[in-house]
N, C-alpha and C positions, 0 to 999 in steps of 0.2 A: 640922943636918938639911939634906940635899940633896933638893930637890924637882924632879922631872922628870916630863914627860908626853910621850907619843908620839902623833902626831908632834911636837907642842908644845902648850902651853896657857898661860893666865895663871893664877896662883894667886889664887883668888877669896877664900879665907879660910883661916886656921889658928886653930883653937879648942883651948885647953887643956882636956882632958876633965874633970879633977877639979873645976876652978873654973868651967868653962863660960865662961871669959874669952877674948876674941879677942886674938891676937898682933898687934902693930902691924907692918904690912908696908911695905916700901919702895915708892916710887912706881912703879918698874920691877918688874913682877911676872911677866914672861915666864919660862918655864922654859928651861934649868935655873936654879934659884934656891937659894942657900945661906943658911940662917938659923942664928944661934947662939941656942940655946934651952936652958933648964934641963931637967934630967931630968924625964920625964913622958910622958904619952900625949896625942897631938894628933890632931884630926880635920882633915884637909887637903882642901879642895875646889878642884878644877881646873875651869876653864871654857875651852872652845875656841869661838871665834866661829862656826865652821861647824857645830858640833854642837848638837843640839836640847836636850841636857840636860847638867848638870854631872856630874863624877865625883868621888866622895869616897872617901878611904882613911884608915885609921888608921896612925899612926906612933908607935913607942915609942922615946923618946930616953933613952939611958943616959949618965951623967956621963962626960965626957972621951972619948966615943966618937963616931965618925961614923956616921950612919944615913941611909938614903935612903928616900924615899917616891915611888912611881911610879904614875901614872895612864895610861890608854890610851884613845884615841879612834879611831874608824874612820879609815883613811887615805884620802886623795884620790888618784885616778889623776893622772898627769902632765897629761892632757888637761883634767881638772876643775880642776886648779890653774891652768893657763894660761888657761882660760876665766874663772875668777874674777878673775884678774889683768888680764883685758882683752886677752890676746894671742891668743885663739882663739875661733872662732865655735861 
């Protein structure tokens, strides 16, 4: 399962729907992130530090197939990005 968010995010959680059990995630959770998971349906939650709320999507994984799950957050303007990075007033 390939997890991606636009412009980027951290993967906050991945929950297997049938059992409601969380998937163990690596310490580095920024997108894009690739996970090897058994077939099933998963609820993926993305969190961007500048966004007010998380984004959740469902992903269906089939055996021996690659699947992607994508989330989207409002994008920052170049000026906003530079301001947050401390380069602009």
